[in-house]
Each structure stands twice: as C-alpha cells, then as structure tokens.
GUDREN-696774 format. One record per atom (N, C-alpha, C): x, y, z negated; atom name; residue in three letters. Coordinates in pm, whole numbers, plus 50000, padded with zeros to 5 digits. Atoms other than C-alpha are relative to their C-alpha. Layout:
px,py,pz,zaba,torba
X,Y,Z,CA,ALA
...
***
This chain:
px,py,pz,zaba,torba
50057,49901,49970,N,UNK
50027,49962,50014,CA,UNK
50049,50174,49959,C,UNK
49953,49860,49997,N,UNK
50106,50340,50101,CA,UNK
49965,50077,49835,C,UNK
50009,49941,50140,N,UNK
50219,50534,49790,CA,UNK
50065,50179,50026,C,UNK
49954,49810,49991,N,UNK
50277,50948,49758,CA,UNK
50166,49975,49975,C,UNK
49851,50026,49972,N,UNK
50668,50978,49735,CA,UNK
50065,50109,49819,C,UNK
49942,49868,50066,N,UNK
50652,51225,49408,CA,UNK
50029,49899,49880,C,UNK
49933,50062,50140,N,UNK
50658,50936,49083,CA,UNK
50149,49904,50097,C,UNK
49864,50059,49995,N,UNK
50961,50729,49283,CA,UNK
50062,50053,50001,C,UNK
49857,49913,49975,N,UNK
51138,51055,49328,CA,UNK
49977,50105,49871,C,UNK
50003,49934,50128,N,UNK
51059,51180,48964,CA,UNK
50086,49899,49875,C,UNK
49954,50167,50066,N,UNK
51147,50787,48839,CA,UNK
50206,50038,50041,C,UNK
49909,50011,49945,N,UNK
51468,50830,49038,CA,UNK
50113,50146,49950,C,UNK
49921,49850,50051,N,UNK
51584,51234,48938,CA,UNK
49967,49951,49839,C,UNK
49973,50019,50176,N,UNK
51534,51102,48572,CA,UNK
50114,49914,50005,C,UNK
49879,50135,49956,N,UNK
51778,50771,48666,CA,UNK
50109,49991,50044,C,UNK
49929,49962,49947,N,UNK
52008,50970,48837,CA,UNK
50080,49892,50119,C,UNK
50046,50061,49869,N,UNK
51934,50755,49197,CA,UNK
49971,50120,50076,C,UNK
50074,49922,49862,N,UNK
51833,50895,49535,CA,UNK
49911,49859,50054,C,UNK
50045,50099,49896,N,UNK
51551,50742,49736,CA,UNK
50035,50015,50102,C,UNK
49932,49997,49858,N,UNK
51672,50697,50088,CA,UNK
49835,50064,50095,C,UNK
50067,49985,49922,N,UNK
51425,50875,50331,CA,UNK
50053,49963,50140,C,UNK
49959,50057,49900,N,UNK
51469,50652,50639,CA,UNK
49930,50039,50160,C,UNK
50114,49979,49971,N,UNK
51332,50793,50934,CA,UNK
50012,49902,50141,C,UNK
50007,50147,49935,N,UNK
51154,50565,51193,CA,UNK
49976,50109,50138,C,UNK
50044,49900,49912,N,UNK
51125,50638,51546,CA,UNK
49925,49896,50152,C,UNK
50060,50085,49893,N,UNK
50935,50272,51714,CA,UNK
49989,49925,49902,C,UNK
50069,50136,50115,N,UNK
50817,49943,51532,CA,UNK
50156,49951,50007,C,UNK
49884,50148,50086,N,UNK
51183,49763,51493,CA,UNK
50062,50092,49938,C,UNK
50015,49890,50079,N,UNK
51276,50115,51360,CA,UNK
49948,49947,49823,C,UNK
50057,49964,50132,N,UNK
51031,50076,51094,CA,UNK
49979,49833,49966,C,UNK
49949,50176,49994,N,UNK
51022,49656,51096,CA,UNK
50134,50034,49888,C,UNK
49860,50031,50057,N,UNK
51397,49669,50986,CA,UNK
49997,50113,49877,C,UNK
50030,49954,50182,N,UNK
51332,49944,50670,CA,UNK
49922,49971,49963,C,UNK
50050,50058,50119,N,UNK
51076,49798,50520,CA,UNK
50015,49832,50011,C,UNK
49963,50039,50041,N,UNK
51213,49498,50573,CA,UNK
50116,50006,49918,C,UNK
49963,49996,50037,N,UNK
51517,49572,50430,CA,UNK
49996,50055,49837,C,UNK
50046,49940,50094,N,UNK
51375,49783,50142,CA,UNK
49929,49868,49893,C,UNK
50065,50073,50077,N,UNK
51191,49507,50022,CA,UNK
50127,49881,49979,C,UNK
49914,50083,50019,N,UNK
51493,49248,50053,CA,UNK
50104,50068,49893,C,UNK
49939,49966,50165,N,UNK
51655,49501,49804,CA,UNK
49904,50089,49912,C,UNK
50098,49913,50149,N,UNK
51377,49605,49566,CA,UNK
50020,50103,49987,C,UNK
50056,49869,50008,N,UNK
51381,49936,49664,CA,UNK
49949,50116,50022,C,UNK
50086,49900,49959,N,UNK
51173,50238,49706,CA,UNK
50038,50067,50114,C,UNK
49990,49933,49883,N,UNK
51139,50378,50057,CA,UNK
49950,50081,50046,C,UNK
50102,49899,49941,N,UNK
51001,50680,50232,CA,UNK
50009,49988,50182,C,UNK
49964,50072,49885,N,UNK
50956,50636,50606,CA,UNK
49988,50134,50017,C,UNK
49948,49897,49941,N,UNK
51051,50983,50745,CA,UNK
49924,50007,50187,C,UNK
50065,49980,49850,N,UNK
50838,51108,51092,CA,UNK
50016,50150,50055,C,UNK
49966,49861,49954,N,UNK
50968,51412,51268,CA,UNK
49848,49977,50085,C,UNK
50097,50007,49926,N,UNK
50686,51563,51535,CA,UNK
50093,49943,50091,C,UNK
50009,50087,49849,N,UNK
50871,51439,51813,CA,UNK
49989,49858,49986,C,UNK
50042,50143,49984,N,UNK
50867,51110,51708,CA,UNK
49890,49975,49971,C,UNK
50138,49986,50034,N,UNK
50533,51188,51594,CA,UNK
49923,49998,50122,C,UNK
50059,49952,49869,N,UNK
50463,51271,51959,CA,UNK
50005,49825,50089,C,UNK
49993,50122,49888,N,UNK
50673,50982,52137,CA,UNK
49881,49830,49929,C,UNK
50039,50185,50010,N,UNK
50486,50644,51886,CA,UNK
49865,50065,50001,C,UNK
50180,50023,50022,N,UNK
50143,50822,52029,CA,UNK
49881,50079,49899,C,UNK
50088,49864,50100,N,UNK
50028,51084,51738,CA,UNK
50034,49859,49842,C,UNK
49958,49978,50106,N,UNK
50010,51020,51408,CA,UNK
49884,49864,49910,C,UNK
50152,50154,50016,N,UNK
49653,50715,51355,CA,UNK
50109,49913,50044,C,UNK
49919,50119,49917,N,UNK
49922,50495,51542,CA,UNK
50076,50011,49896,C,UNK
49905,50012,50033,N,UNK
50207,50573,51348,CA,UNK
49951,49936,49861,C,UNK
50068,50077,50128,N,UNK
49955,50509,51022,CA,UNK
49997,49829,49992,C,UNK
50057,50144,49979,N,UNK
49796,50213,51161,CA,UNK
50106,49871,49988,C,UNK
49887,50074,49955,N,UNK
50123,50030,51268,CA,UNK
50109,49951,49836,C,UNK
49973,49958,50135,N,UNK
50243,50138,50899,CA,UNK
49950,49877,49914,C,UNK
50099,50047,50074,N,UNK
49963,49971,50729,CA,UNK
50017,49854,50036,C,UNK
50012,50174,49916,N,UNK
49970,49654,50960,CA,UNK
50069,49949,49878,C,UNK
49891,50025,50035,N,UNK
50335,49626,50859,CA,UNK
49994,49949,49853,C,UNK
50009,50017,50102,N,UNK
50267,49630,50519,CA,UNK
49950,49870,49914,C,UNK
50154,50087,50056,N,UNK
49971,49393,50507,CA,UNK
50083,49843,50022,C,UNK
49936,50112,49938,N,UNK
50174,49141,50770,CA,UNK
50129,49952,49924,C,UNK
49912,50023,50022,N,UNK
50499,49126,50621,CA,UNK
50028,50032,49849,C,UNK
49979,50056,50170,N,UNK
50419,49113,50245,CA,UNK
50062,50118,49877,C,UNK
49859,49905,50075,N,UNK
50590,49439,50132,CA,UNK
49909,50048,49893,C,UNK
50102,49950,50102,N,UNK
50521,49508,49805,CA,UNK
50122,50096,49887,C,UNK
49918,49885,50006,N,UNK
50793,49804,49726,CA,UNK
49940,50107,50039,C,UNK
50069,49845,50011,N,UNK
50674,50154,49683,CA,UNK
50030,50055,50110,C,UNK
49970,49936,49905,N,UNK
50654,50317,50020,CA,UNK
49906,50110,50017,C,UNK
50085,49901,49957,N,UNK
50554,50631,50136,CA,UNK
50054,50035,50165,C,UNK
50002,49995,49823,N,UNK
50483,50754,50513,CA,UNK
50017,50196,49988,C,UNK
49965,49852,50024,N,UNK
50638,51144,50526,CA,UNK
50024,50042,50099,C,UNK
49979,49959,49843,N,UNK
50602,51399,50778,CA,UNK
50107,50067,50025,C,UNK
49821,49962,50044,N,UNK
51004,51538,50795,CA,UNK
49951,50144,50097,C,UNK
49971,49795,49946,N,UNK
51020,51944,50900,CA,UNK
49901,49985,50074,C,UNK
50113,49997,49968,N,UNK
50660,51979,50956,CA,UNK
49965,50177,50065,C,UNK
50065,49859,49950,N,UNK
50483,52314,51058,CA,UNK
49838,49970,49963,C,UNK
50119,50011,50084,N,UNK
50164,52382,50921,CA,UNK
49912,49960,50040,C,UNK
50114,50070,49942,N,UNK
49956,52240,51196,CA,UNK
50027,49872,49947,C,UNK
49960,50131,50074,N,UNK
50128,51945,51152,CA,UNK
49956,49891,49920,C,UNK
50009,50024,50112,N,UNK
50095,51942,50804,CA,UNK
49849,49951,50008,C,UNK
50144,50028,50000,N,UNK
49712,51929,50854,CA,UNK
49960,49884,50055,C,UNK
50006,50145,49933,N,UNK
49697,51645,51113,CA,UNK
50090,49870,49911,C,UNK
49996,50113,50051,N,UNK
49897,51443,50903,CA,UNK
49913,49924,49847,C,UNK
50017,49976,50042,N,UNK
49741,51519,50657,CA,UNK
49846,49892,49995,C,UNK
50138,50099,50039,N,UNK
49389,51361,50788,CA,UNK
50031,49847,50084,C,UNK
49990,50184,49927,N,UNK
49563,51088,51009,CA,UNK
50015,49872,49858,C,UNK
50037,50142,50108,N,UNK
49623,50903,50639,CA,UNK
50176,50005,49947,C,UNK
49826,50021,50061,N,UNK
50031,50975,50545,CA,UNK
49972,50050,49872,C,UNK
50021,50008,50170,N,UNK
50107,50984,50164,CA,UNK
50087,50111,49984,C,UNK
49922,49846,50064,N,UNK
50354,51298,50196,CA,UNK
49974,50019,50137,C,UNK
50024,49944,49889,N,UNK
50439,51527,50414,CA,UNK
50138,50157,49977,C,UNK
49891,49884,50034,N,UNK
50708,51813,50427,CA,UNK
49954,50142,50072,C,UNK
50069,49875,49913,N,UNK
50585,52207,50519,CA,UNK
50146,50048,49995,C,UNK
49862,49944,49931,N,UNK
50920,52349,50670,CA,UNK
49949,50128,50025,C,UNK
50041,49833,49910,N,UNK
50826,52727,50655,CA,UNK
50155,50019,49945,C,UNK
49832,49886,50017,N,UNK
51235,52842,50590,CA,UNK
49975,50056,50078,C,UNK
49987,49860,49910,N,UNK
51150,53046,50902,CA,UNK
49929,50041,49986,C,UNK
50144,49905,50122,N,UNK
50885,53260,50723,CA,UNK
50038,50065,49959,C,UNK
49942,49909,50152,N,UNK
50962,53521,50520,CA,UNK
49943,49951,49885,C,UNK
50005,50101,50128,N,UNK
50951,53426,50199,CA,UNK
49842,49991,49930,C,UNK
50153,49965,50000,N,UNK
50581,53572,50163,CA,UNK
49919,49908,50009,C,UNK
50062,50112,49915,N,UNK
50436,53341,50398,CA,UNK
50044,49878,49962,C,UNK
50000,50114,50037,N,UNK
50615,53061,50309,CA,UNK
49960,49947,49906,C,UNK
50039,50020,50179,N,UNK
50512,53102,49923,CA,UNK
49827,49987,50030,C,UNK
50150,49971,49940,N,UNK
50113,53179,50127,CA,UNK
50013,49857,50013,C,UNK
49999,50121,49937,N,UNK
50124,52865,50348,CA,UNK
49976,49916,49889,C,UNK
50012,50120,50134,N,UNK
50278,52636,50082,CA,UNK
49884,49956,49894,C,UNK
50088,50000,50140,N,UNK
50032,52753,49811,CA,UNK
49829,49882,50080,C,UNK
50182,50079,49974,N,UNK
49728,52626,50002,CA,UNK
50031,49871,50080,C,UNK
50009,50142,49969,N,UNK
49907,52296,50148,CA,UNK
50009,49900,49853,C,UNK
50013,50057,50176,N,UNK
49950,52248,49726,CA,UNK
49906,49951,49991,C,UNK
50156,50003,50084,N,UNK
49594,52259,49685,CA,UNK
49940,49897,50078,C,UNK
50036,50082,49961,N,UNK
49526,52047,49958,CA,UNK
50059,49823,49973,C,UNK
49909,50115,49976,N,UNK
49772,51776,49923,CA,UNK
49955,49953,49820,C,UNK
50054,50020,50165,N,UNK
49647,51790,49481,CA,UNK
49903,49913,50023,C,UNK
50048,50072,49987,N,UNK
49356,51696,49579,CA,UNK
49983,49828,50079,C,UNK
49982,50058,49911,N,UNK
49450,51417,49854,CA,UNK
50088,49901,49921,C,UNK
49864,50084,50065,N,UNK
49722,51256,49586,CA,UNK
50104,49983,50111,C,UNK
49913,50032,49899,N,UNK
49947,51334,49854,CA,UNK
50137,50084,49935,C,UNK
49900,49941,50080,N,UNK
50314,51431,49745,CA,UNK
50057,50141,50178,C,UNK
49951,49933,49943,N,UNK
50442,51746,49922,CA,UNK
50169,50062,49977,C,UNK
49907,49980,50001,N,UNK
50801,51865,50026,CA,UNK
50061,50162,50075,C,UNK
49997,49863,49883,N,UNK
50881,52244,50121,CA,UNK
50123,50024,49967,C,UNK
49882,49984,49987,N,UNK
51202,52356,50238,CA,UNK
50047,50189,49968,C,UNK
49970,49880,50029,N,UNK
51387,52725,50125,CA,UNK
50145,49925,50065,C,UNK
49859,49981,49943,N,UNK
51690,52827,50354,CA,UNK
50025,49919,50097,C,UNK
50014,50092,49890,N,UNK
51734,52655,50710,CA,UNK
50140,49936,49949,C,UNK
49879,50125,49996,N,UNK
51917,52331,50720,CA,UNK
50060,50025,50100,C,UNK
49934,49978,49893,N,UNK
52175,52341,50978,CA,UNK
50000,49895,50099,C,UNK
49966,50045,49932,N,UNK
52262,52185,51282,CA,UNK
49874,49957,50098,C,UNK
50149,49990,49901,N,UNK
51984,52054,51529,CA,UNK
49925,49870,49960,C,UNK
50042,50117,49984,N,UNK
51701,51831,51501,CA,UNK
49856,50027,50048,C,UNK
50107,49930,49875,N,UNK
51420,51849,51758,CA,UNK
50009,50094,50054,C,UNK
49972,49840,49942,N,UNK
51550,52149,51866,CA,UNK
50027,50093,49934,C,UNK
50079,49920,50092,N,UNK
51479,52294,51555,CA,UNK
50231,50053,49983,C,UNK
49892,49933,50030,N,UNK
51866,52486,51505,CA,UNK
50075,50104,49851,C,UNK
49972,49902,50076,N,UNK
52082,52662,51254,CA,UNK
50187,49960,49923,C,UNK
49871,50048,49998,N,UNK
52458,52619,51134,CA,UNK
50038,49999,49817,C,UNK
49977,50028,50102,N,UNK
52418,52502,50758,CA,UNK
50037,50153,49873,C,UNK
49939,49920,50071,N,UNK
52364,52777,50539,CA,UNK
49918,50002,49846,C,UNK
50049,50024,50162,N,UNK
52278,52815,50149,CA,UNK
49884,50075,49993,C,UNK
50074,49921,50063,N,UNK
51976,52888,50001,CA,UNK
49982,50100,49890,C,UNK
49974,49945,50092,N,UNK
51889,53156,49756,CA,UNK
49901,49933,49862,C,UNK
50065,50078,50086,N,UNK
51822,52986,49404,CA,UNK
49860,50085,49956,C,UNK
50108,49926,50002,N,UNK
51581,53283,49348,CA,UNK
49847,49952,50131,C,UNK
50076,50039,49919,N,UNK
51374,53189,49633,CA,UNK
49945,49874,50000,C,UNK
49991,50111,50053,N,UNK
51416,52835,49514,CA,UNK
49867,49963,49919,C,UNK
50137,50027,50150,N,UNK
51197,52875,49217,CA,UNK
49916,50036,50037,C,UNK
50096,49986,49965,N,UNK
50966,53053,49337,CA,UNK
49892,49954,50099,C,UNK
50096,50077,49942,N,UNK
50861,52816,49579,CA,UNK
49997,49828,49917,C,UNK
49982,50112,50068,N,UNK
50922,52523,49317,CA,UNK
49884,50029,49924,C,UNK
50107,49957,50069,N,UNK
50671,52712,49127,CA,UNK
49878,50012,50017,C,UNK
50143,49986,49938,N,UNK
50379,52663,49312,CA,UNK
49943,49866,50021,C,UNK
50104,50163,50032,N,UNK
50316,52306,49211,CA,UNK
50054,49902,50144,C,UNK
49888,50029,49938,N,UNK
50554,52158,49501,CA,UNK
50024,49856,49944,C,UNK
49941,50140,50047,N,UNK
50658,51754,49449,CA,UNK
50166,49996,50029,C,UNK
49877,50041,49969,N,UNK
50985,51782,49567,CA,UNK
50078,50185,50088,C,UNK
49983,49890,49951,N,UNK
51208,52058,49725,CA,UNK
50157,49995,50094,C,UNK
49858,50013,49870,N,UNK
51486,52065,50048,CA,UNK
50041,50164,49991,C,UNK
49904,49844,49991,N,UNK
51731,52391,49997,CA,UNK
50114,49997,50096,C,UNK
49866,50036,49865,N,UNK
52000,52426,50263,CA,UNK
50120,50057,49882,C,UNK
49888,49998,50054,N,UNK
52341,52368,50075,CA,UNK
50090,49986,50073,C,UNK
49862,50031,49889,N,UNK
52563,52372,50362,CA,UNK
49952,49900,50088,C,UNK
50067,50089,49899,N,UNK
52407,52069,50509,CA,UNK
49950,50034,50074,C,UNK
50038,49965,49931,N,UNK
52345,52022,50835,CA,UNK
49951,49853,50053,C,UNK
50052,50099,49930,N,UNK
52180,51786,51094,CA,UNK
50058,49931,50083,C,UNK
49960,50119,49927,N,UNK
52326,51461,51300,CA,UNK
50163,50017,49998,C,UNK
49908,50051,50034,N,UNK
52683,51469,51333,CA,UNK
50085,50137,49962,C,UNK
49931,49912,50134,N,UNK
52929,51677,51077,CA,UNK
50112,50034,50131,C,UNK
49867,49962,49907,N,UNK
53192,51894,51309,CA,UNK
50090,49997,49936,C,UNK
49904,49993,50067,N,UNK
53497,51854,51228,CA,UNK
50079,50100,49891,C,UNK
50012,49823,50069,N,UNK
53503,52243,51086,CA,UNK
49947,50029,49889,C,UNK
50113,49958,50080,N,UNK
53247,52170,50826,CA,UNK
50043,50012,49898,C,UNK
50024,49959,50150,N,UNK
53274,52342,50485,CA,UNK
49994,49935,49887,C,UNK
50021,50084,50063,N,UNK
53148,52066,50288,CA,UNK
49882,50068,49970,C,UNK
50082,50008,50095,N,UNK
52871,52077,50035,CA,UNK
49988,50119,49910,C,UNK
49984,49883,50111,N,UNK
52812,52416,49816,CA,UNK
49932,49961,49869,C,UNK
50049,50070,50133,N,UNK
52754,52232,49472,CA,UNK
50023,50118,49944,C,UNK
50027,49920,50094,N,UNK
52798,52571,49320,CA,UNK
49815,50063,50041,C,UNK
50139,49935,50014,N,UNK
52457,52691,49486,CA,UNK
49874,49840,49970,C,UNK
50078,50153,50067,N,UNK
52303,52300,49434,CA,UNK
50002,50043,49850,C,UNK
50006,49975,50130,N,UNK
52362,52370,49090,CA,UNK
49944,50078,49918,C,UNK
50032,49886,50026,N,UNK
52245,52733,49051,CA,UNK
49848,49959,49988,C,UNK
50147,50089,49961,N,UNK
51932,52535,49217,CA,UNK
49942,49982,49893,C,UNK
50078,50105,50092,N,UNK
51866,52246,48980,CA,UNK
50020,50127,49848,C,UNK
50027,49933,50128,N,UNK
51931,52515,48660,CA,UNK
49876,50103,49932,C,UNK
50155,49908,49953,N,UNK
51662,52709,48814,CA,UNK
49810,49913,49979,C,UNK
50080,50041,49930,N,UNK
51456,52457,48955,CA,UNK
49945,49855,49816,C,UNK
49942,50152,50087,N,UNK
51525,52155,48605,CA,UNK
49917,49924,50062,C,UNK
50032,50160,49970,N,UNK
51300,51865,48687,CA,UNK
49972,49949,50166,C,UNK
50070,50032,49864,N,UNK
51192,51916,49033,CA,UNK
50117,49904,50094,C,UNK
49906,50062,49928,N,UNK
51367,51648,49246,CA,UNK
50026,50101,50155,C,UNK
49997,49991,49855,N,UNK
51536,51768,49522,CA,UNK
50089,49914,50100,C,UNK
49966,50075,49909,N,UNK
51627,51696,49880,CA,UNK
50099,50039,50084,C,UNK
49878,49991,49937,N,UNK
51933,51668,50066,CA,UNK
49976,49899,50136,C,UNK
49995,50020,49860,N,UNK
51900,51689,50452,CA,UNK
50140,49954,50088,C,UNK
49907,50029,49970,N,UNK
52148,51563,50672,CA,UNK
50118,49946,49916,C,UNK
49926,50102,50083,N,UNK
52270,51271,50503,CA,UNK
50070,49918,50070,C,UNK
49927,50117,49928,N,UNK
52410,51072,50773,CA,UNK
50195,50087,50008,C,UNK
49857,49919,49969,N,UNK
52819,51209,50789,CA,UNK
50044,50062,49863,C,UNK
49974,49943,50102,N,UNK
52831,51347,50436,CA,UNK
50108,49902,49896,C,UNK
49988,50128,49983,N,UNK
53083,51172,50286,CA,UNK
50012,49958,49876,C,UNK
50048,50063,50063,N,UNK
53063,50949,49999,CA,UNK
49976,50047,49834,C,UNK
50043,49914,50093,N,UNK
53131,51140,49676,CA,UNK
49946,50070,49957,C,UNK
50090,49944,50014,N,UNK
52995,51391,49770,CA,UNK
49829,50010,49986,C,UNK
50177,50057,50040,N,UNK
52674,51240,49794,CA,UNK
49967,49962,49853,C,UNK
49976,50081,50137,N,UNK
52766,51061,49463,CA,UNK
49954,50157,49878,C,UNK
49996,49890,50091,N,UNK
52804,51431,49322,CA,UNK
49833,50083,50021,C,UNK
50124,49953,49955,N,UNK
52506,51554,49495,CA,UNK
49904,49989,49892,C,UNK
50093,50099,50116,N,UNK
52282,51304,49294,CA,UNK
50047,50009,49899,C,UNK
49994,49981,50196,N,UNK
52453,51379,48967,CA,UNK
49914,50164,50003,C,UNK
50024,49841,50062,N,UNK
52316,51754,48998,CA,UNK
49829,49977,50102,C,UNK
50141,49923,49963,N,UNK
51930,51715,49091,CA,UNK
49932,49856,50111,C,UNK
50050,49979,49895,N,UNK
51943,51570,49424,CA,UNK
49944,49816,50030,C,UNK
50072,50127,50065,N,UNK
51686,51254,49415,CA,UNK
49917,49940,50155,C,UNK
50078,50040,49810,N,UNK
51603,51234,49821,CA,UNK
50090,50025,50112,C,UNK
49856,49963,49905,N,UNK
51861,51221,50078,CA,UNK
49923,49932,50156,C,UNK
50022,50004,49891,N,UNK
51743,51191,50434,CA,UNK
50087,49959,50108,C,UNK
49915,50052,49864,N,UNK
51894,50948,50734,CA,UNK
49930,50021,50097,C,UNK
50064,50009,49852,N,UNK
51822,50937,51083,CA,UNK
50100,49938,50075,C,UNK
49911,50003,49816,N,UNK
52147,50994,51316,CA,UNK
50093,49934,49994,C,UNK
49869,50144,49972,N,UNK
52341,50697,51165,CA,UNK
49942,49917,50021,C,UNK
50072,50114,49971,N,UNK
52081,50452,51192,CA,UNK
50008,50004,50139,C,UNK
49997,49968,49839,N,UNK
52076,50598,51585,CA,UNK
50145,49962,50014,C,UNK
49869,50056,49924,N,UNK
52438,50556,51613,CA,UNK
50026,49839,49973,C,UNK
49977,50077,49988,N,UNK
52448,50230,51498,CA,UNK
49914,49921,50073,C,UNK
50109,50087,49928,N,UNK
52178,50077,51680,CA,UNK
50029,50024,50117,C,UNK
49938,49885,49845,N,UNK
52307,50288,52001,CA,UNK
50158,49897,49997,C,UNK
49883,50087,49966,N,UNK
52652,50056,51926,CA,UNK
50000,49869,50001,C,UNK
49989,50211,49999,N,UNK
52534,49669,51835,CA,UNK
49895,50022,50146,C,UNK
50041,50032,49850,N,UNK
52325,49741,52192,CA,UNK
50073,50008,50087,C,UNK
49909,49994,49910,N,UNK
52590,49854,52382,CA,UNK
50087,49873,50021,C,UNK
49920,50153,49998,N,UNK
52807,49567,52277,CA,UNK
49934,49855,50037,C,UNK
50066,50090,49965,N,UNK
52553,49331,52344,CA,UNK
49988,50013,50191,C,UNK
49933,50065,49846,N,UNK
52561,49459,52722,CA,UNK
50113,50034,50065,C,UNK
49853,49966,49925,N,UNK
52912,49506,52780,CA,UNK
50026,49895,49992,C,UNK
49975,50146,50008,N,UNK
52902,49141,52672,CA,UNK
49937,49945,50088,C,UNK
50055,50082,49934,N,UNK
52716,49072,52932,CA,UNK
49872,49868,49905,C,UNK
50114,50051,50017,N,UNK
52438,48909,52738,CA,UNK
49853,49993,50047,C,UNK
50131,49974,49940,N,UNK
52151,49050,52880,CA,UNK
50027,49928,50116,C,UNK
49942,50108,49887,N,UNK
52262,48826,53164,CA,UNK
49970,49895,49982,C,UNK
50054,50145,50026,N,UNK
52255,48529,53009,CA,UNK
49857,49908,49965,C,UNK
50117,50021,50044,N,UNK
51935,48304,52995,CA,UNK
49911,50124,49959,C,UNK
50147,49881,50040,N,UNK
51667,48536,52893,CA,UNK
50049,50085,49928,C,UNK
49933,49916,50061,N,UNK
51922,48768,52746,CA,UNK
49938,50160,49983,C,UNK
50082,49862,49949,N,UNK
51691,49067,52893,CA,UNK
49859,49981,49940,C,UNK
50145,49959,50012,N,UNK
51377,48992,52741,CA,UNK
50055,50110,49815,C,UNK
49997,49875,50036,N,UNK
51319,49300,52489,CA,UNK
50057,49915,49838,C,UNK
49998,50042,50158,N,UNK
51313,49086,52178,CA,UNK
50145,49979,49966,C,UNK
49832,50084,50006,N,UNK
51660,48919,52207,CA,UNK
50113,50153,50059,C,UNK
49870,49896,49981,N,UNK
51849,49282,52363,CA,UNK
49975,50085,49927,C,UNK
50016,49890,50089,N,UNK
51693,49464,52069,CA,UNK
50043,49973,49878,C,UNK
49908,50054,50065,N,UNK
51835,49210,51815,CA,UNK
50093,50083,49960,C,UNK
49902,50007,50115,N,UNK
52132,49301,51727,CA,UNK
49995,50191,49970,C,UNK
50032,49874,49952,N,UNK
52038,49678,51775,CA,UNK
49927,50014,49854,C,UNK
50055,49982,50107,N,UNK
51795,49610,51469,CA,UNK
50032,49962,49847,C,UNK
49857,50071,50124,N,UNK
52089,49401,51251,CA,UNK
50040,50101,49953,C,UNK
49896,49882,50052,N,UNK
52275,49735,51248,CA,UNK
49919,50052,49953,C,UNK
50061,49933,50094,N,UNK
52004,49912,51119,CA,UNK
49956,49965,49848,C,UNK
49982,50066,50068,N,UNK
51955,49704,50870,CA,UNK
50129,49992,49903,C,UNK
49904,49984,50097,N,UNK
52306,49720,50738,CA,UNK
50022,50134,49940,C,UNK
49941,49890,50040,N,UNK
52364,50059,50788,CA,UNK
49892,50014,49860,C,UNK
50123,49943,50144,N,UNK
52003,50113,50508,CA,UNK
50025,49956,49916,C,UNK
49968,50060,50067,N,UNK
52131,49862,50290,CA,UNK
50106,50072,49946,C,UNK
49915,49896,50037,N,UNK
52448,50077,50297,CA,UNK
50004,50078,49900,C,UNK
50056,49881,50023,N,UNK
52280,50346,50211,CA,UNK
49926,50010,49829,C,UNK
50057,50064,50180,N,UNK
52054,50171,49938,CA,UNK
50117,50023,49923,C,UNK
49931,50042,50117,N,UNK
52339,50105,49746,CA,UNK
50124,50123,50014,C,UNK
49945,49865,50047,N,UNK
52511,50447,49778,CA,UNK
49913,50055,49888,C,UNK
50091,49862,50069,N,UNK
52243,50632,49695,CA,UNK
49970,49929,49806,C,UNK
50062,50106,50144,N,UNK
52148,50332,49388,CA,UNK
49875,49964,49981,C,UNK
50150,50003,50036,N,UNK
51798,50298,49443,CA,UNK
49981,49780,49999,C,UNK
50055,50146,50020,N,UNK
51865,49899,49453,CA,UNK
49918,49931,49877,C,UNK
50139,50099,50126,N,UNK
51608,49678,49245,CA,UNK
49954,50135,49886,C,UNK
50076,49922,50130,N,UNK
51450,50028,49146,CA,UNK
49842,50006,50020,C,UNK
50129,50000,49980,N,UNK
51119,49917,49293,CA,UNK
49882,49988,49897,C,UNK
***
C-alpha cells in the first residue's frame, strides 16, 4: 500500500539515516527499485518528474502500475510515490491521480508567491493525508530543462517555508542535478547547518545525490538530511550494462534481442546501484 513520506522521513531524521528517492522512468525501473527495497527491508520513495510523467502516459498510468506491482510482487515495505520538482498545476494533477506525496518547486517564484502557493498545497495535502516537499533556492545542474549552478538557499527563507507546515524541505546547498563537473566546489555544510538550526525537526532533502562523495553524504545525513534523490547514477549504470550486452553481441545470439533478455543486465545494474545507495544512506532494515 502506498504511504505518505512523512512518517518514514521523520523516523529517518530521528535515527540519523536517509531514505532514498529513486526516480522511475518505466516499468523496469519501478520493478527493480521495489524488489531491491523489499530485499533490503528498506523504505523507499519512487520519484516521478513531470517529464517522466508524460513519458509514462500520465500520472494515473503510473499510480495504476505501482499499485499493481505492490500487490503482485508482495511488497510490504513502506513505499511513497512522489512528484519530483512539480509545478503548481502538476501537483494538482498528481493529487487527483492518487500520488501519496508531492514536491512543489516554487524556488523560481519570489518568496511571497512561493509562500502563497505552498500554503494552498499544505491545506490540500493535509486533507488527503499526503506529504509535501517544498524547495527554497534553486538546485543547480539540469533536470528536465531546469538549469541552475548550485546556489545556496537563504536559511531565513527556509524557515519561512518550513513554518507553513510542509513535511520536508529541499534547500540548495551547492548541490546540482546530473553529473558533477570537475570544478564543483562541494556542498556548503555551513548553509546546511544554519538551515537545520532554524528548521529544527524538519527532514531536509538533498537533490542531485548522484556523484556526491560518500563522506559528504554521511556528513549531510548527520546535519539533518533525511531524503536523498538519486536518478543519474541509475541511468548511467543501466546504460553501461546495456552497452556491454550489445557490444558483446549477445543480442545476436539466440533470442537475445527479446527485450526481456536485452534489458535484463541493465535491470540487474539498477538493483545493484539502488542497494549500494541504501547501504550508504543507512536505510537497510529500517522498514
């Protein structure tokens, strides 16, 4: 059964570990992440960007697929399905479609408008028992055409948004989406610490979790990060395993071209990546 991310993240923050949000792009992605979460006895958040939502034929299709899998695969660990970087309209569509969690990214609005729109969504989510993530300060890099360079959020603005009653807060601390460039300056732990001091028990969210060094991830968790988003790393490991299969000519042997065979090595690679992240985040056996 789908659950909101609220309880799993409050437990994570109190227990000094983080729950991974792994973005889904298709059936294989979803199945691999759910099976790994069950095997690791870990709570998990399935992230869906608006672009992935369009690609997978809309939010209702995704909710139907996930609910079907939870039943058919006998998944008993807590699973949330979460809109990633949602527009205000996208959030309303996901609420209607049956998502259990949403992220409203109002970081590009002036703070007053971010506050107004977030307040509206806080009310709706509270009525529906859903969790809501808000963002302050743009997260750098590129994601579905959203670009930025790894800015740091203003801790006072973070407090203003946290006080509205959201369940988790994504704040820019120098992190970026996609691959990290050679000259990346690293995470700003001073900013994270200042935000944590002002927002108290609020679970904080680290976007662009692919490619951040392990020591930095661990330090971020110590400073109150309870949700870490991973997408690029799963895509890269899937692509590398698929490339290897095709370059070895395995798609030309027997029925190696059957998509169930062709995609199998990539699926195993996703499972291995997800398991590695769950170990790093400390969420194994925390379901």
